[in-house]
N, C-alpha and C positions, 0 to 999 in steps of 0.2 A: 110237388114241393118246390120244384125249380122256380116257379113264379114267385114264391115267397122270398127268394134270394135275389131277385132282380134289383139292380142298383145298390146292392149291399155287399160289404166286404166280407169275404170268407178268408179269415186269417189262419194260416197253418201254425201249429205250435212249433216251438223252437227245437231244433235238432241237437239235443243234448242228452246225456246219459241219465240224468236224474228225473225220473218220472214219478208222478203221484196221481191219484184221482183228480179229476178236474171238476170245477165248481160252478154253480149257478144259483141265483136266488133273487128275492125281491126285498130283502131286509128282514121282514118278520119270519119268512120261511127260506130255508137254504137247503142245498143238496149237493152231493158229490157222486161222480160217476167214475167207475174203475176203467182200466185200460181195455177190459173186455166188453165195455158198453153196458155193463150191469150197474145198477144204482147201489152205491155203498151205504148211503144214509140219506134220510130226509129229516131235517131238524127244524125246530120251531120254538118260539118264545112260549113260555107258560107262566101265568101270573103268580103261582105259588112255588113251582119247582124250578123256575128260572129258565131251563132249556130242556126239551125232551127230544128224543131221537128215535126214528124208525130205522133199524139197522139189522144186520144179520148176525151179529155176535151177541153173546150173552151179556147180561147186565154186569157192571163192575161189582165184584164181591166186597162187602163191607170190611172184611178182615185184611184187605190188601193195600189200604191207603198208604201205609208207611213202608211198603216194599217197593222201592224205587225201580228195581229191576222188573218187577211185575208191571208197574205203571208203564215203563218203556215198551214192554212186550205187548201190552194191551193196546197202546197207541199204534204200534206197528200193524196190528191186525186190522185196524181201520184203513190201512193203506192197501194191504193185499193179504191173501191167504197165507198162513204159515205152512211150512213144509210138514206134511203128514196130515193136514186137515182134509177130511174126506169130501166135505160139501163145499161148493163154491160160495164165496162170501159175496152175496149180492142178490138183487132181484130186479124184475122188470120184464122187458120183451127181448127175446134172443132167438136168433136163427138156430135151427138144429144142426145145420151143416157148417163146416168150417169155411170161412171165406178165403178167397185167393189173395185178397189184398184189403188192407184197412188203412184209412187216413182219418185224421182227427183235425177239426177246425173249430175256430170260434167265429160265429156269425156276429159281425160288428164288435169283435172283442168281448162278447158277453154270453151268447147262447151256444153251448157245445153242440157240434154236429159230427157224428161218426158216419163215414162213408165206406160201405163194404162192397167189394166186387166179387160176384160169383160167376160161374160159367154161363148161366142163363139169366141172371138177375143182378140189378144194382139196388142197394139199400141206402137210404138216407135216414139216420136216426137222430132226431133233434130233441133237445131238452130246453124248456123255457119255464120261467116262474112269473106269476102275475097275481093279481088280486081283483076281487069284485065284492062290493058291499063289505069292505073291511075283513074279508076272508081270503086267505092266500091259497094258491094252487100251484103244484108242480106238475108239468105236463110232459110226457114222453110221447113223441109223435114219430111213428115208425112207418116209413113209406117204402114199399117194394115196387120196383119197376121191372117189367119183363123186357129184357133186351134181346131175347132170342127170336127165331123165326116161327116158333111153335107155341102152343099152349103149355104152360108149366104149372106144377104144383110146388108151392114153397112152404115147407114145414117149419113151424116155430113153436116156442114154448113161452108161456107167460107165468109169472109168479116167481118163487124162489124161497129164500130163508128169511123169516121176519121175526123181529122182536121189538116191542115198544118199550123203551127204557128211559129212565132219567139219565141225563148226561152225568158222567162220574165226577167231574171237577178234580180228578186226581192230579196232584202236583208232585214234582220231584223233591221240593222242599215243602212238605205238607205243613200248613199253618193251622190245621184243625179241620178234619173231614166233616162233611154234612152227611149223616147216615142216609142211605138210599132205601126207600120203601121196598117191600118184597115185590118180586116180579110176578106179573100175571098177564098172560097173553090169552085173551078170550076171543076166539076167532069165529066169525060168522060169514060164510060165503053163500050168497043167494043171487040168482040171476047174473047180472054183470057187476055186482058189487061185492068187494071184499072189505070187511071191517075187522079191525083188531083193537080191542079195548083193554086198558089197564086201570082197574078201579082204584088201585092203591095210589095212582098218580092223578086220578080224575082226568084221564086223557084217552083219546082215541085216534086211530088212523083210518081213513076211508080211501078206497081205491075203486075207480070205475074204469071199465074196459069197453071199447067200441071197435068194431070192424066197419070202416066207412061210417055210414049213418046209423048202422044197426048195433044194438047191444050185443056184446060177445057173451053168450050164456055159458057160465062156468058150472063145474060139478059142485053141488052144494056140500058144505061142510060146517059142522058146529063142534067146537072143542075148546077146552081150557087147559092150559099147561103153564108151568113155571120155567120154561126154557124156550129158546127160539123154535118157531113153527115152520115146517117146510110144506109149502103148497105150490104145486106146479100143475099146469093144464096145457096139454098139447093140442095144437090145432094146425090148420093149413089153409093157405090161400091158393085159389085157382085163378090164374091170370091168362087172359088171351094175349096174343102177340101185341106188344106195344102198350099193354094196359098197366096202370098203376093202381095200387090199393094201399090204404092207410089203416094201421091199427093205432089207437090212442089209449094211453093209460094215464089217468089223472089221479094225483095224490093230494090229500089235505090232512093236516093234523089239527086237533082241537082239544081244548080243555073242557069241552062238554062231553058227558058220558053218553048222551043220546045223539043220534044222527040228526043234524039240523035240517037238511034238505037234500034231495037227490039231484044228481046232475043229468042233464040231457045232452044229446049230441050237439044241439044248437048252442048250449052253454059252452061246450068244449071248443067249438069253432070260434065263438066270440072271444073266449079267453085267449086262445092261441093268436088270433088276429090282433088283439090288444097287446099281447106280449111282444109281437114282432113290430107293431107300430111304435112301441115305446122304446125300441132299441136305440142306443146313442148313435149320433152321427159323427164318427171320428173322421178326421182328415185322412185321406188315403196315404198309407206309408210309402207307396211308390213315388209320391211327390217329394219325398225327403231325399236329399243328396247325401250319400255316404252311408256305409254299413253301420258305423257307430250310431248315427242318429236313428236309423231304422230299428236297430235292436233296442236302443234306449226307449224309443217311442212305444214299441210293443210292450215293454216291461212297465212303463208308466201307465199305459192304458189298462193293462191287466191288474195292476195293483190298485188303481183307482176303482175299477169295477169291483174288485174283491171287497174293498172297504164299503162301497155303496150297496152291493148286492147281498153280501154274506155277513158283514160285521156291524152295520148300522141298523140296529133293531128298534123299530118304533114301539114304544110302550103304550102310548096313548096319542092324542092329537098333538101334544106339545113335547113330550119327553122322548129322547133318543139315546138308548144305551149303545155304546160302541165297545164291542168285544174284540179280543185280540185274535180269536179265530172261531169258526163256527163248528169245528169238528172235534178237536182234541181237548181244548180248554176254553169253553165259551164263557169266559169271565172278563170283566173290565178292570184294567189297571189305568189309573189316571195318567201314568207315565207313557205307556204304550199308546193310549188313545190320543194323547196330545200330539205325538208325532204323526199319527194317522190323520188327524185333523189338519196338521201342517201341510200334508200333501194335498188335501182338498183345497186349502186356501191358496197354495202355490199354483195349483191347476187353474184356479179361477183367474189368476194373473196371466197365465200362459194359454188362455183359451184360443187365441189367434193361431197358435201353433197346433193345438190338439184337436179342435172341433171345427166342423163346418159352420158357416155363418148362421144358418137357420137354427142351430142347436144351442148357441152360446147363452142366450137369455134363459133358456130352460136349465142349462147347467149351473149358471150363477145362482138361480133361485134354489136349485137342489142343494148346492154347497151351503148356502146360507141356512137353509132349513135344517140340515143335518148338524152343522156346527152349533147353531142356536139351540136345537133340541138337546144336543149333548151337554151344553152348558147348563141348561135348565135341569137335566137329569142329574148331573153331578151336584149342583148346588141345592136342589130342592127334593130330589127323589132318593139319592144315595144316602143310606143311613150313616150317621156319625155318632154311635152310642157313647163314645168316649171323647166327643167333641172334634176329633180329627178323622180324616178319611182313612179307611183301612187299606190293607194291602191290595185286596182284590174283591170284586163284587159280582153277585149274580145279576142277571138282567133286570130283576124286579127291585133292585136297589138294596138287597140284603148284603151286609158286609160279611164276607166269608172269613176273613182273617183280620182280626183287630190288632194288627201290629203297626207301630208308628214308624213310618218311613218319611223322613223329612221332605225329600224331594217331591213326594206325591201330594204334599200340602201346597207346594208352589205351582205345580203345573196347571191346576184349574184357574188360579189367579192369572197366570200368564196367558192362558187361552182366552180368558175374558178380555184382556187388553188387546190381544191379536184380533179378536173378533170385532171389537169396536173400531180398531184402526182400519180394518178392511171394509166394514159395512156401515159404520156410523149409526148403529141402531141404539139410540139413546134410551128408548123405552125398556129394552131388555137389560141394559147396563144398570139403569136406575132400579130395576126390579131386584137385581142380584147383588148390588153393592152392600146392602145391610148385612148379608151373609158373608161377603168378602171381608167386611170389617170384623165380624166375629172370628173368622179364620185367622186374621192378623193378630187379634188379641190372644187367640189360642197358641199361635206359633211362639209368641213371646214367652210362654211358659217353658219352652224348650231352649231358651237362650242361656248361654253361659252367664254366670253371675257377674263376671267382669268384662268378658270379651263379647264382641258382636258376632258370635258363632253359635250355630244351632246343632244340637245333638240329634242323633237318629238311632232307631232300634235295629234297622236292617239297611243293607246297601241296596242300590238299585237292582242288584241281581237277586234280591229276596233272600240274601244270606245274612246271618247274624254277624255283628261287628265285633272285632277285637277291641277297638277304641271307638268312642261314640261320635267323634267329629269327622265328617266325610268331606273331602275336598270338592268334588264336582257339585255336590249339593249346595255348598256355600256360593260357588259361582252362579248356580241357578238362582239362589236366593237374592244375590246382588242384582242379577238381570231382572228378576220379577219385581223387586222393589223399585228399580229404575222405571220400569214400565208403569207400575202402579202410581208412582209419583206424578207422571204425566196425566194419568186419569184423574188423580186427586186435584190437579190444577183446574180441571174443568168441572168436576162434580163435587168437590170438597166433601168427600165421604169420611175422611179420617182427619183427626185433629193433631196429628204428628207430622213432622217433616220426613216423608219417606225417602226423599233424595239424600238427606243426611244419614238416615239409617243405612242406605245402600253404600254410601262412602265409607262408613265405619265397618261394614261387613267386608268390603274389599280390602281395606287397610289391615284388619285383623286376620283375614284369610291369607294374604300374602305373607304377613309376618309369622303366622303360626304354623303354616304348612311347609315352609321352606326348609329343605334339608339337603344333605349331600349324598351323591352316589358316584363312586369312582372319581371323586374330586370335582364333580359337576353339581351345581345347584339345580334342584328340581322341586316339584310339589309332591308331597307325600299323598298317599291314598287316604289314610286314616291317621289320626293323632288323638292322644288323650289330653293334649295341652299341658302335659307334664314332662315333655322331652322325649316321649316315646312315639315312634312312627311306624307305619306299615308302608313299604315301598311296593307298589302294585298298581296296575291299571287294567281296567275291565271294559269289555265291549259295550256294556250297558251304560258307561259313564259318558254320555254324549255331551253334557255341558262343558266338559274339559276341552274337547276339540273345538267347540263353538266359542270359547273364551275370547279370542281376538275378533271374531266376527261380531260378537255382542259388544265389544269394547272394554272388556274386563282387563285386557292387556293388549299390547301391540303384537303384530305378527313377528316382530323381531325380538320379542322378549325371550331371553336365553333360557330362563327357568321353564317357561312354557314349552319351548322347542325341545329342551332336554327331557321334559316330562313325556312328551309325545314320542320322541325317539326311543326313550326307555320302554314305553308301552309296546312299541313295534319291534322289540328285540328279545333275545333269549334271556336277557337279564330279568325280564318280567316273569318271574317264576309263578306258574299257575294261571297266568294271563295270556302268555304267548306260546303258540304251539308250532314248532318248526316242521318243515316238510315241503313237498312239492306244492301243496295248496295250503301251506301253513300261514298263520297270521294271528292277529289279536282275537282272543276268545274270552272265556270266563271259567273260573274255577267252578262255577255253578253247573256247567256242562263242559267238561274238560276237552275241548276241541276248538279249532278255529270257528269263528262266527262270521257270517256275512255282514252282520252289524259292525264288527270290528273292521272289515274292509271298507264299509261306508265311512268310518272315521278316518281311515288312511287316505281314502279318496279326497275327503274334505281337506285333510292336512296337506296333501300334495298340491291341491289347488291354492290354498292359502300361501304355501311356500313357492308357488309358481314353478313346481318341479314337474315338467311335462313328461319326462321319462317315467317317473314313478306313477304319475296319473294314468298314463297309457297302460302300464303294467297292471295296475289294480283294476282298471276298467276291463281289460281283457280277462283277468281272473274272475271278475264278477259275471262276465258273459259265460264262463265255464261252470260257475257254481249255481247259476240260476236253474230252476226246474223248468220243465218243458212248457209249462203254462204261464211262465213269467213271474212266478212267485218264488220267494226265498225261504229257506228253512232256518231253524235256530242255529244248528251246528253241523259241520261236515267233517269227514275224515281228512286228516292233513295230507295223506298220500294218495287216496283214491277219489276224493271229493264226494263220496257217497254220503247221503244224508244220515246223520247220527242222532238227531233229535228234532222233533216237531216239523214234519213236512208242511204243516199249516202254522203260520206265525206271521201276522200282518205287519208287525212293527218293523222288522228289518227291510222288507220290501218297500214299505212306506218311506223310510229314511233314505234308502238307496234311490228311489224314484225322485224324491225331493232334491237330492244331491244332483241327479241327472238334470233336473229342470234348471238348477241354479248354477251348474258348473259346465257340464258337458255341452249343453246347447249353447251356452254363452260363449264357450271357447270355439265352437264351430260356427258362431255367428249366424245361427238359424233364426229366421224371423217367422 
């Protein structure tokens, strides 16, 4: 395997306390591997179910959707075994002996590699994902090298605990569960092929095993059950002095109930070679001066790869659904995905810093394809049964929660403007502008009868509102209308003056949300426009911190400064959580959120507060998980993850902030 690593970067994971399974994928198919080197899940798009998963835990029970404690516990089991569980959570290829040492790397920031040291052997266990003829494959390549002076026998086990489930989509603020079909695991093991079918899902998982060029013949089994199935097969490798041998295990998921075609060893070699050839060509982190920049670059690389590999799910040739994570909640929010696409767009501007020259054209094309595909998916594929975009979507475009959130009507329009500004793709813009016009007409139905403010049914935290008018959503509306007015000058798709609309939104927003707190003027979180206010600030309210950068107010605006300082203080009840790792969070999950730290990092940069900026940057270096991704929420004293080990939105925002602030301040070219 060493030849496969020539001229490639083997990047070690970050030395921090927050560990999670590490991830790999090719968009349509994704997988997570536990700290023990066993696969935790293989996940894939399904045209009717949305997302299916081959995992080791039982399918989510239909009577637990409104039990938030159970939802949290179920999510936790996808991270690791719970205390008292008898069977290991995972499957794959594993040594039967305990290793003396284990190291974990990302090959080119993308392909996980586990390196094990034994007394007489060294093992490289690599995971890649690729596709051929529009079918995706996940490949586990397990290479054993005899480093002793004698012949050795190396015992290992293949298999584990399997269940082919529909993803649960269980939310902490459940907006309406989608019942899960009954579980059926129909197992058929023949020759070197393991198949698991679930007819209730119209889905199957196929696994093929090879020792070198030969099929690994398994003990045949045929059984059907409504619970996870344990299948393990022990074997051993005999290696001469200096010899290396490879075991390969290849996975695929399908919505076809019958096996489409069998894999050969030649297929596996071609697929593996293709996956390695297609690895990105990042600039070497060793060329970067300064620990800050090295750490920031790794985090940017990993968050970019996670979006590309695990969250950007191609639905067909044109459509690209962008989910917020592939593991816990594989749903799409317009809000989350907007900021994920912002990181891709920003990375295209920073290619000189991030990528080798030979890869930049390919990266630019990839970014444009994903953002364009996402726009087409939102505007043409995502259902709007009540004319507006719902809270969250399945990959197939089904609206899971038909709740009106005003900000989520703005983000697709804003992304359309951003895309055109960066790529100048007139054909796509002209294709989507008629739908954008319909959305603008729909939005006007939610405007106050007198003021240029728009009501919402939920906050950006997916929580119900006490008062219907939400501050940061009005800032977002102003910014969106400003950008659309520029688009309207060129394409004349709307017969109203959108710039004038924007001016009126800004005027009424400033006048209607201004209130006092401890004698200082600030902007309220919510109002009913009848003199009642809620004073609060939330990690989810990014437009508030972007207000001066967008031009809604100046950076010296005292009301804006007081609003942000209030948000980062203990006066912000339910939103700020004090402690060693305390900070801005959300009543939605009552702990500090890394997304809140992203806001404070932006705020410190706008205020040119270097001490604060350095403090928040260092904090983010401690809160990050070892694979460069960020969770939803952490414990304010221990920094242990409290919610959602997988959550692309915060890492995307933090990485974008690093691109636009940290690197600029370090004058990195």
